[in-house]
C-alpha angles and dihedrals in degrees: 000000000000130000139194128201111239118225112273123223120209111278095017130106117245116254128204122223108212124203116192115205128189114197112231134178115257111255092222094085093050089050089051091050091048092051092049100039102034121091102189092172088071094050121117094261099047105030095092091048092048093047089067091062128085116253092249092050092046090050092049092049092050090048090051090051095049093044092047094050093044090052094047094243120167121250090253092053091051091048089052090051089057104037098028132232130298090230090065092038090251092290091121096064132097093245144007125235145094112335089212092056095046092045089055091048093050095046092049091047093049092048089050093053094046092052092048088052090049093053092048089052093050092050092052089052100047090134088075104014117070101174146327138260130221108245117194128180115262099227138095095265094068115111122241092249093055092042090054093048099045112122095014115136126218139177117265113285092011135096131044099317110198141285094066097162139011111294090014109172099185120118143196117255120196119242107212130202113266118251090253089050086054091051098257114125100213135110119265116258122252120283120276125235130247134203127260136171089265097045136274118345133180114293089233093065114105125197088258091059094041093050091056087067095054131092124276089247092055093046093049091046090061100033106025122242098284095047091040093055091048090047092052091047090057091242098120136022126212092255088059090070098071135059122231090260092056098256117133119241114241118233089257092054090046091053091051091049096043105025094169091053098070 
C-alpha cells in the first residue's frame, strides 16, 4: 500500500490518496510455459484431425503454432504460415488443405494454449485469485454449451476449461478475492463491462440474461423451437440444459425433469 499527500489549500485539512497494490506474478512466464509444454494437437477436439497427418507435418504444424504464439503473431498470420499465401498459390505453406479446416484447427489450438496459460497464472496467484469464471461471447455464433456455461464459477483447475469444441472462443476469467476477504474494509467497486455483438454491456450480464432480450428467431436458432418456447416462458434456464458431467439433456429427459415447461 502506498500513499501520497494531496495539495492542501489554506483552511482545509490535508487528505491522503491511498493506492493499494497487490503483487502478482507476470503472466508472461506462464504463457511461455503453456507454449512449450502444451500439445493442443493431442487434445480431445483436435486429436482425430491431427492423427490424419504425417508425423513430419504434425511436428511442423505444432512448431508453427508455438513460434507464432511466442512471436505474438495474429491467428490469421499463423494460419497463413501453415496453409501458405494466395499470392504464391498456397505453395509456400506447411501443408495443403481446406483453409476453413486449418483455420478452425489453429483457432482451437490457440484458444487451448491461452486458457492453459490463464490457469497457470491463476494458480501462481492463489493469494488473490480464488477461482475462475466461464466467459462466453455474447453473440449469435456462440454454441449452446458455451451459452449455458457462461458466468459459471469453478475452483482453479476444475470445470470445463475451454476450448470445449472446435473453434471455441470462450475464455477463463479470474475470480479474485473481495476487498474484505483481503482484509480491506471497503465496499467493492462498480461492475465492469463486457463486450457483446451490440456493444458493451454490464459485466454482470450472462448469456442467459442477454438471450432473453434477443428475437424469437435468434432464441430458437440457438435452442430449437421447443426449448426456445420453454425458455421464453421462464420455465427453463440455459443451465438447465446440461448435466453436471457436461452432457446435454435430450428433449425427452428435459420433459421428464420439467413437465410443466413443454
